C-alpha positions as CSV (number, residue, x, y, z in Angstrom):
1,M,15.5,6.1,14.5
2,S,15.8,8.7,11.7
3,H,17.6,8.1,8.5
4,P,18.6,10.6,5.7
5,R,16.8,9.9,2.4
6,K,17.9,10.3,-1.1
7,G,15.6,12.3,-3.4
8,P,14.5,11.2,-6.9
9,S,17.4,12.9,-8.6
10,G,19.9,11.2,-6.4
11,S,20.4,14.2,-4.1
12,Q,19.5,13.8,-0.5
13,G,16.4,15.5,0.6
14,G,14.7,16.3,-2.8
15,R,13.6,19.7,-4.1
16,G,16.9,21.4,-3.2
17,V,16.6,21.1,0.5
18,G,19.8,19.3,1.2
19,V,20.2,16.4,3.6
20,T,17.0,15.8,5.5
21,T,15.9,13.4,8.3
22,N,12.6,11.6,8.6
23,R,10.5,12.9,11.5
24,V,7.4,11.4,13.1
25,I,4.5,13.7,14.0
26,R,0.9,12.9,15.0
27,V,-1.8,14.3,12.8
28,S,-5.5,13.3,12.4
29,D,-6.3,11.4,9.3
30,E,-8.8,14.1,8.3
31,L,-6.2,16.9,8.4
32,W,-3.5,14.7,6.7
33,E,-5.8,13.7,3.8
34,A,-7.1,17.3,3.3
35,A,-3.6,18.7,3.3
36,K,-2.4,16.0,0.8
37,R,-5.3,16.7,-1.5
38,K,-4.6,20.5,-1.5
39,A,-0.9,19.9,-2.0
40,A,-1.6,17.7,-5.0
41,E,-4.0,20.3,-6.4
42,N,-1.1,22.8,-6.1
43,G,1.4,20.4,-7.7
44,E,3.3,20.1,-4.3
45,K,4.3,17.2,-2.1
46,I,3.1,17.2,1.5
47,S,6.7,17.3,2.8
48,D,7.1,20.7,0.9
49,V,4.0,22.1,2.6
50,V,5.2,20.9,6.0
51,R,8.7,22.4,5.5
52,R,7.2,25.7,4.4
53,A,4.9,25.8,7.4
54,L,7.7,25.1,9.8
55,R,9.9,27.7,8.2
56,E,7.1,30.3,8.6
57,Y,6.4,29.2,12.2
58,A,10.1,29.4,13.1
59,G,10.4,32.9,11.5
60,L,12.6,31.7,8.7
61,A,10.1,32.3,5.9
62,D,12.3,35.1,4.3
63,A,15.5,33.1,4.5
64,P,16.5,31.3,1.3
65,P,15.9,27.5,1.4
66,F,18.8,25.3,2.4
67,N,21.0,24.3,-0.5
68,P,18.8,25.7,-3.3
69,R,19.2,24.4,-6.8
70,K,21.0,26.8,-9.1
71,S,20.9,27.1,-12.9
72,P,24.2,27.2,-14.8
73,D,24.1,31.0,-14.8
74,G,24.0,31.0,-11.0
75,K,20.4,31.9,-10.5
76,V,18.3,30.0,-8.0
77,E,15.6,28.0,-9.6
């Protein structure tokens, strides 16, 4: 069963992505660990990398992220 999660700031989903649901995928340990290392080197979380890859695969790469965080002047951060 999938459950929405609250991000560290109290918002659901973290990093301005809105409400998200946990998903289960099968990935080799070698690929997962290599991706986690590269994400950490780039200051990212693996979930950010997976979401970006899925958006690109689905042809949504140019679309703005769901529920982006906005600064007080209305600009997307």
